Wavefront OBJ file of the C-alpha trace (Angstrom):
o trace
v 15.188 -43.086 18.209
v 14.549 -40.266 15.995
v 14.806 -40.406 12.313
v 17.137 -37.777 11.372
v 20.475 -37.294 9.546
v 23.814 -36.985 10.699
v 23.663 -32.932 9.567
v 21.272 -31.277 12.377
v 20.725 -27.583 11.049
v 17.516 -27.118 12.724
v 18.483 -26.676 16.486
v 21.230 -24.151 15.488
v 19.302 -21.973 13.737
v 16.720 -21.737 16.402
v 19.591 -21.277 18.451
v 21.229 -18.358 16.900
v 17.879 -16.637 16.539
v 17.655 -17.010 20.242
v 20.746 -15.705 21.397
v 20.498 -13.019 18.843
v 21.191 -9.431 20.386
v 20.843 -6.150 18.899
v 24.679 -5.183 20.205
v 25.770 -8.270 18.444
v 24.433 -7.137 15.275
v 26.734 -4.217 12.997
v 25.301 -0.758 13.508
v 25.214 -0.673 9.094
v 23.036 -3.749 9.105
v 20.596 -2.333 11.937
v 20.420 0.943 10.013
v 19.955 -0.676 6.620
v 17.451 -2.950 8.504
v 15.447 0.518 9.375
v 15.343 1.645 6.227
v 14.055 -1.740 4.547
v 11.698 -1.175 6.966
v 10.848 2.130 5.995
v 10.037 0.700 2.436
v 7.921 -2.110 3.913
v 5.428 0.767 5.450
v 5.665 2.794 2.076
v 4.523 -0.176 0.266
v 1.707 -0.936 2.794
v 0.234 2.327 2.640
v 0.105 2.299 -1.238
v -1.375 -1.157 -1.037
v -3.896 -0.044 2.001
v -6.763 1.086 -0.473
v -5.891 -0.612 -3.960
v -9.126 -2.247 -5.530
v -8.044 -5.831 -4.875
v -7.047 -4.748 -0.980
v -10.611 -3.450 -0.333
v -11.898 -6.765 -1.496
v -9.694 -8.815 0.447
v -10.119 -6.138 3.505
v -14.396 -6.400 3.024
v -13.652 -10.632 2.602
v -11.023 -11.185 5.653
v -13.245 -9.087 7.954
v -16.329 -10.675 7.299
v -14.754 -14.116 8.198
v -12.760 -12.757 11.137
v -14.423 -9.803 12.443
v -13.127 -6.955 15.037
v -9.958 -7.163 17.240
v -7.403 -5.446 18.630
v -4.897 -5.294 15.744
v -4.193 -2.326 13.202
v -5.213 -2.922 9.821
v -2.445 -0.647 8.213
v -4.432 2.701 6.257
v -8.131 0.919 6.461
v -8.940 2.605 9.827
v -10.468 -0.684 10.928
v -9.267 -3.044 13.641
v -9.117 -7.324 13.615
v -7.539 -10.084 15.005
v -3.970 -10.449 14.888
v -3.925 -13.542 12.596
v -6.288 -11.721 10.083
v -4.496 -8.544 10.304
v -0.868 -10.343 9.554
v -2.811 -11.612 6.572
v -4.288 -8.452 5.313
v -0.769 -6.022 5.836
v 1.201 -8.496 4.305
v -1.383 -8.631 1.502
v -1.453 -4.758 1.127
v 2.863 -4.759 1.120
v 2.495 -6.881 -1.971
v -0.009 -5.208 -2.783
v 1.778 -3.124 -6.176
v 4.703 -5.223 -6.780
v 6.691 -2.308 -5.305
v 8.296 -4.140 -1.876
v 11.516 -5.551 -1.512
v 12.758 -8.926 -2.703
v 15.828 -11.209 -2.339
v 17.623 -11.709 -5.515
v 19.202 -15.406 -4.851
v 16.388 -16.607 -2.354
v 13.622 -15.394 -4.036
v 11.092 -14.138 -1.093
v 9.275 -10.902 -0.254
v 11.049 -10.023 3.174
v 8.922 -7.168 4.408
v 5.320 -8.415 4.064
v 6.404 -11.307 6.060
v 8.294 -9.698 8.900
v 6.959 -5.993 9.103
v 3.041 -7.606 9.657
v 4.072 -9.915 12.598
v 5.835 -7.301 14.350
v 2.643 -4.741 14.639
v 0.465 -7.409 15.289
v 3.097 -9.531 17.925
v 3.368 -5.872 19.899
v -0.160 -4.852 19.661
v -1.766 -8.277 20.670
v 0.592 -9.478 23.812
v 1.156 -6.404 25.516
v 3.524 -4.086 23.280
v 7.177 -4.737 22.548
v 10.388 -2.370 22.740
v 11.553 -0.942 19.250
v 15.201 -2.870 20.081
v 13.277 -5.874 20.472
v 11.407 -5.417 17.106
v 14.606 -4.442 15.591
v 16.031 -7.591 16.336
v 13.115 -9.616 15.547
v 12.898 -7.854 12.268
v 16.682 -8.976 11.302
v 16.346 -12.171 12.436
v 13.699 -12.761 10.050
v 15.456 -11.074 7.276
v 18.488 -13.306 8.156
v 16.420 -16.818 8.129
v 14.345 -16.738 5.311
v 16.635 -16.440 2.696
v 19.001 -19.296 4.004
v 16.346 -21.315 4.386
v 15.659 -20.373 0.299
v 19.034 -21.184 -0.222
v 18.981 -24.686 0.572
v 16.472 -25.246 -1.891
v 18.693 -23.695 -4.200
v 16.332 -20.308 -4.318
v 14.997 -19.350 -7.531
v 14.963 -22.767 -8.947
v 12.127 -22.983 -6.959
v 10.272 -20.390 -9.353
v 11.908 -22.469 -12.470
v 9.678 -25.522 -10.827
v 6.513 -23.559 -10.637
v 6.475 -22.959 -6.796
v 6.035 -19.188 -5.631
v 9.330 -19.438 -3.732
v 8.581 -16.659 -1.220
v 5.655 -18.437 0.462
v 7.511 -21.974 0.415
v 10.255 -20.189 2.466
v 8.484 -17.341 4.044
v 6.688 -19.139 6.811
v 9.760 -19.608 8.659
v 10.824 -15.642 8.400
v 7.675 -14.846 9.855
v 7.723 -17.980 12.422
v 11.197 -16.113 13.587
v 10.323 -12.890 13.737
v 7.100 -13.524 16.081
v 9.011 -16.362 18.170
v 11.956 -13.875 18.524
v 9.504 -10.722 19.379
v 7.869 -12.952 21.866
v 10.797 -14.246 23.711
v 10.845 -18.074 23.003
v 13.368 -20.205 23.636
v 15.250 -22.645 21.410
v 13.213 -25.717 21.947
v 10.079 -23.217 20.793
v 11.521 -22.034 18.332
v 11.910 -25.639 16.782
v 8.744 -26.307 17.204
v 8.273 -22.957 15.067
v 10.102 -23.994 12.708
v 8.767 -27.313 12.623
v 5.359 -25.973 12.010
v 6.110 -23.099 9.737
v 7.791 -25.901 7.678
v 4.364 -27.977 7.532
v 2.131 -25.222 6.511
v 4.765 -23.579 3.541
v 3.074 -23.881 0.314
v 2.549 -21.409 -2.858
v 2.063 -21.906 -6.344
v 3.393 -19.475 -8.908
v 0.350 -19.930 -11.524
v -1.437 -17.326 -9.402
v 0.997 -14.304 -11.280
v -1.282 -14.681 -14.681
v -4.687 -12.954 -13.638
v -5.497 -14.018 -9.820
v -6.073 -11.441 -7.084
v -4.445 -14.069 -4.637
v -0.829 -13.388 -5.815
v -1.143 -10.591 -3.963
v -1.771 -12.406 -0.657
v 0.167 -15.941 -0.696
v 2.940 -14.004 1.079
v 0.124 -12.793 3.698
v -1.138 -16.586 4.417
v 2.919 -17.660 4.855
v 3.138 -14.704 7.184
v -0.480 -16.031 9.263
v 1.242 -19.471 9.227
v 4.475 -18.619 10.125
v 2.103 -15.927 13.221
v 0.480 -18.957 14.079
v 3.117 -21.321 14.584
v 5.223 -19.278 17.259
v 1.816 -18.477 18.836
v 1.653 -22.539 19.061
v 4.802 -23.001 19.602
v 4.913 -20.131 22.731
v 1.324 -22.132 24.472
v 3.482 -25.372 24.450
v 2.591 -27.050 21.442
v 4.865 -28.745 19.823
v 5.785 -29.315 15.809
v 8.138 -31.727 13.931
v 11.653 -31.421 15.191
v 14.540 -31.145 12.891
v 12.457 -30.088 10.376
v 14.990 -29.227 8.257
v 17.328 -32.613 8.610
v 13.959 -35.697 8.466
v 14.987 -37.782 5.344
v 10.948 -39.201 5.536
v 8.695 -36.061 5.380
v 11.039 -32.972 6.157
v 10.897 -29.562 4.904
v 14.456 -30.275 2.532
v 13.770 -33.811 1.738
v 9.815 -32.929 0.372
v 10.355 -29.587 -1.002
v 14.040 -30.677 -2.857
v 12.861 -34.230 -3.555
v 15.521 -35.002 -6.633
v 17.177 -31.526 -6.690
v 19.852 -32.132 -4.044
v 18.804 -29.909 -1.494
v 22.003 -28.282 0.439
v 21.181 -28.183 4.388
v 24.274 -26.442 5.494
v 22.933 -23.153 3.619
v 20.388 -23.306 6.563
v 22.965 -21.870 8.698
v 25.915 -21.043 6.362
v 27.336 -17.535 7.587
v 25.227 -16.799 10.347
v 26.538 -13.945 12.199
v 29.360 -13.252 9.954
v 27.555 -12.570 6.772
v 23.882 -10.571 6.325
v 21.146 -11.181 3.497
v 19.984 -7.925 5.410
v 22.306 -6.476 3.058
v 21.321 -8.310 0.277
v 17.731 -7.616 -0.309
v 17.132 -5.407 -3.146
v 14.851 -2.566 -3.286
v 12.611 -1.899 -6.119
v 12.739 1.430 -8.035
v 9.645 0.385 -10.798
v 6.292 -1.574 -9.781
v 7.157 -5.101 -11.268
v 8.132 -8.454 -9.909
v 12.098 -8.652 -9.543
v 12.941 -10.558 -12.650
v 11.750 -7.722 -15.140
v 13.917 -4.787 -13.484
v 16.634 -5.457 -15.801
v 14.389 -5.138 -19.136
v 12.836 -1.889 -17.436
v 16.126 -0.374 -16.801
v 17.564 -1.337 -20.569
v 14.330 0.086 -21.874
v 14.585 3.329 -19.810
v 18.572 3.752 -20.705
v 18.349 3.158 -24.259
v 15.169 5.231 -24.899
v 16.752 8.207 -22.951
v 20.164 7.451 -24.898
v 18.517 7.510 -28.383
v 15.501 9.241 -28.308
v 13.439 6.670 -29.480
v 10.705 6.827 -31.378
v 8.487 3.829 -30.782
v 6.983 3.625 -34.084
v 9.705 3.571 -35.755
v 10.449 0.153 -33.846
v 10.310 -3.067 -35.778
v 11.263 -6.057 -33.257
v 12.403 -6.067 -29.910
v 14.293 -9.492 -28.469
v 14.756 -10.192 -25.194
v 17.022 -12.191 -23.457
v 17.252 -13.868 -20.178
v 18.178 -16.895 -17.886
v 15.791 -19.914 -17.133
v 14.130 -18.368 -13.690
v 13.787 -14.812 -15.443
v 11.996 -16.556 -18.332
v 9.678 -19.085 -16.773
v 8.590 -16.165 -14.057
v 8.120 -13.651 -16.655
v 7.167 -14.546 -19.990
v 3.897 -16.076 -21.563
v 2.265 -14.827 -24.568
v -0.181 -11.836 -23.079
v -3.673 -11.929 -24.252
v -5.564 -8.596 -24.337
v -6.636 -6.892 -21.704
v -3.945 -8.153 -19.319
v -5.188 -7.619 -15.702
v -2.737 -5.501 -13.343
v -0.638 -8.565 -11.751
v 0.028 -10.154 -15.239
v 1.257 -7.045 -16.554
v 3.733 -6.635 -13.689
v 4.984 -9.957 -14.383
v 5.115 -9.951 -17.918
v 8.522 -9.069 -19.686
v 6.776 -7.907 -23.110
v 4.207 -5.618 -21.184
v 7.575 -4.008 -19.190
v 9.079 -3.328 -22.071
v 6.217 -1.844 -24.122
v 5.414 0.548 -21.105
v 9.151 1.787 -20.344
v 9.907 2.379 -23.813
v 6.385 4.117 -24.244
v 6.008 5.962 -21.149
v 9.659 6.089 -19.655
v 8.099 4.830 -16.431
v 6.957 1.734 -15.361
v 5.177 2.806 -12.064
v 1.317 3.388 -11.145
v 0.141 4.901 -13.955
v 1.453 2.065 -16.529
v -0.679 -0.264 -14.640
v -4.030 1.618 -14.969
v -7.401 -0.246 -16.504
v -7.167 2.459 -19.280
v -3.293 1.668 -19.722
v -3.476 -2.190 -19.750
v -5.692 -1.792 -22.142
v -4.378 0.589 -24.709
v -3.430 0.150 -28.381
v -0.181 1.807 -28.405
v 0.974 -0.796 -26.112
v -0.395 -3.987 -27.449
v 0.976 -2.961 -30.921
v 4.708 -2.600 -29.457
v 3.657 -5.402 -27.102
v 3.395 -7.393 -30.548
v 6.666 -6.857 -31.809
v 8.404 -8.425 -28.363
v 10.034 -12.215 -28.454
v 11.737 -13.149 -25.397
v 14.639 -15.959 -25.556
v 15.946 -18.036 -23.121
v 19.129 -17.912 -22.913
v 21.477 -20.652 -22.016
v 24.850 -18.883 -21.574
v 23.097 -16.438 -19.094
v 21.840 -19.369 -16.865
v 25.079 -20.957 -16.851
v 27.330 -18.024 -16.566
v 28.526 -16.756 -13.000
v 26.144 -16.534 -10.460
v 26.662 -12.443 -10.789
v 25.314 -12.645 -14.066
v 22.808 -15.042 -13.398
v 20.389 -12.801 -13.498
v 21.267 -10.946 -16.484
v 18.845 -9.212 -19.092
v 19.672 -8.817 -23.052
v 17.557 -6.057 -24.689
v 17.768 -5.909 -28.392
v 15.659 -3.346 -30.274
v 15.904 -3.345 -34.316
v 14.298 -0.303 -35.899
v 12.525 -0.292 -39.092
v 15.602 1.173 -41.154
v 17.240 -2.159 -39.937
v 19.936 -0.632 -37.276
v 19.935 -2.202 -33.824
v 19.977 -0.902 -30.329
v 21.421 -2.864 -27.745
v 21.636 -3.102 -24.410
v 22.960 -5.620 -21.505
v 22.243 -5.245 -17.735
v 23.771 -7.812 -15.642
v 22.256 -6.740 -12.802
v 19.594 -3.921 -12.228
v 19.679 -0.932 -10.296
v 19.110 -2.120 -6.627
v 21.113 -5.294 -6.719
v 24.113 -6.268 -4.687
v 26.134 -4.450 -7.354
v 24.457 -1.092 -7.391
v 22.248 -1.135 -4.117
v 19.602 1.526 -3.608
v 20.863 3.828 -1.022
v 19.185 4.730 2.319
v 18.386 8.076 1.186
v 17.373 6.923 -2.604
v 14.711 4.777 -0.083
v 13.754 7.920 1.909
v 12.662 9.457 -1.096
v 11.080 6.352 -2.584
v 8.771 6.442 0.530
v 8.039 9.797 0.852
v 7.270 9.928 -3.205
v 4.877 6.774 -2.625
v 3.278 7.562 0.871
v 3.213 11.703 0.459
v -0.294 11.795 -1.513
v -1.708 9.519 0.331
v -1.557 10.910 3.720
v -0.762 14.592 5.391
v 2.639 15.952 6.120
v 2.592 15.792 9.938
v 1.717 12.204 10.040
v 4.799 11.308 6.848
v 6.791 12.766 8.767
v 6.067 11.207 11.940
v 6.143 7.554 10.547
v 9.179 8.026 8.731
v 10.741 9.289 12.559
v 9.365 6.525 14.287
v 10.653 3.795 11.967
v 14.330 5.322 11.220
v 14.524 5.584 14.697
v 12.476 2.213 15.671
v 15.447 1.219 18.170
v 14.779 4.026 20.576
v 10.977 3.493 20.846
v 9.753 2.642 24.053
v 6.885 0.396 22.323
v 6.140 -0.434 18.674
v 2.472 0.473 19.349
v 3.309 4.071 18.694
v 3.833 2.858 15.104
v 0.939 0.983 14.742
v -1.200 3.707 16.266
v 0.421 6.107 13.463
v -0.560 3.718 10.803
v -3.961 3.217 11.621
v -6.072 5.803 10.343
v -7.445 5.221 6.562
v -5.202 6.472 3.566
v -6.222 7.635 0.188
v -6.271 5.218 -2.468
v -3.191 5.354 -5.158
v -5.140 4.588 -8.064
v -8.376 6.458 -7.097
v -9.063 9.217 -9.608
v -6.656 7.471 -12.329
v -8.618 6.975 -15.934
l 1 2 3 4 5 6 7 8 9 10 11 12 13 14 15 16 17 18 19 20 21 22 23 24 25 26 27 28 29 30 31 32 33 34 35 36 37 38 39 40 41 42 43 44 45 46 47 48 49 50 51 52 53 54 55 56 57 58 59 60 61 62 63 64 65 66 67 68 69 70 71 72 73 74 75 76 77 78 79 80 81 82 83 84 85 86 87 88 89 90 91 92 93 94 95 96 97 98 99 100 101 102 103 104 105 106 107 108 109 110 111 112 113 114 115 116 117 118 119 120 121 122 123 124 125 126 127 128 129 130 131 132 133 134 135 136 137 138 139 140 141 142 143 144 145 146 147 148 149 150 151 152 153 154 155 156 157 158 159 160 161 162 163 164 165 166 167 168 169 170 171 172 173 174 175 176 177 178 179 180 181 182 183 184 185 186 187 188 189 190 191 192 193 194 195 196 197 198 199 200 201 202 203 204 205 206 207 208 209 210 211 212 213 214 215 216 217 218 219 220 221 222 223 224 225 226 227 228 229 230 231 232 233 234 235 236 237 238 239 240 241 242 243 244 245 246 247 248 249 250 251 252 253 254 255 256 257 258 259 260 261 262 263 264 265 266 267 268 269 270 271 272 273 274 275 276 277 278 279 280 281 282 283 284 285 286 287 288 289 290 291 292 293 294 295 296 297 298 299 300 301 302 303 304 305 306 307 308 309 310 311 312 313 314 315 316 317 318 319 320 321 322 323 324 325 326 327 328 329 330 331 332 333 334 335 336 337 338 339 340 341 342 343 344 345 346 347 348 349 350 351 352 353 354 355 356 357 358 359 360 361 362 363 364 365 366 367 368 369 370 371 372 373 374 375 376 377 378 379 380 381 382 383 384 385 386 387 388 389 390 391 392 393 394 395 396 397 398 399 400 401 402 403 404 405 406 407 408 409 410 411 412 413 414 415 416 417 418 419 420 421 422 423 424 425 426 427 428 429 430 431 432 433 434 435 436 437 438 439 440 441 442 443 444 445 446 447 448 449 450 451 452 453 454 455 456 457 458 459 460 461 462 463 464 465 466 467 468 469 470 471 472 473 474
């Protein structure tokens, strides 16, 4: 007799993925998914030729060599798993990519590379099949994350996305390859045993950019092994000893029911947040508050005496430590104080704010020295809609104060980035990096993905080298 609990959620999840059809998905969800994929493409094109991405590309190609799968924007090909690793790393390359607000993971970095690799490595795939597989991935990852109480994983020091991202990638690849329920269950089991990720990577490590890539590659492998008949852990979410939830959730009361909650009824695809700034999602409330106060009061940064930022547990632990000069780009993109300083000084938090020159600028560090971040239990213990609220208070030299509370930043469920805004973001990010005809062709292919006979057309459009997003920056 197998050692399982009475609450079996693994098989129903695998069965749902097998049975999912494009026609069963509401049109609004299909449309949103295509726009989300366009955002992933934009982030990959920006990330392809960043300095640390070039290091990753050279290193991985040195290990893996050539193959048939496109490395986006690099003019190179490699093996399927290696391309998944690199393309995911590019999407995560500049903290511009999507994230789920309640179960933090970066879905596109797990879904898009797997779609392209599977299609190229295994004889092509229709756009309709790719869109269905993408939505399966968008739906699975957050549910697994919520079973571990989502953002609580960040507070515990796990890099949450790679912990539940393996399942996202495995189900995307497994769905596209036509795996049946038993094979998908095996893929979930092998994905779960490869889940990992330490959040200390956020301070200075290039590998922060690659940790979702490890998860994407591992999920891709899990589906490939299952397709070949190699078996994985059965009922991986349900096992009381050595199961995924029992181990990762030990002492934290995991909730297995979340794995299958609302399947086919509520759609997490619609909850995925699109970023407006080049920083981790927990910093967006601070950036938005700073920008709004700057616009409303025309603040002279030299007149600022003190800046106080109040946030809940997850944002505090994930976004605050006393920074040391100079910060690395990844450290700056994770730090609440740096985000507030550059937003107030520059009125922006995009590529120019994370160049080497800006990271070591005197005016930034003068203002950063005036920042204090406080853990606010009222925010943490408030309603779930305000759990990630930010309160920013600026005290001026004359003693007057300016205050702004952001309940949910733009991009959240209450104020989502629109599809039109998402297209504008794609064109703004990718436009300077490639010619206009190619820019238009990629957009058309993604937004009409379900009409493509074969998504290898998209892979071909993404293959040629692009310009470096930071090349020529001071």
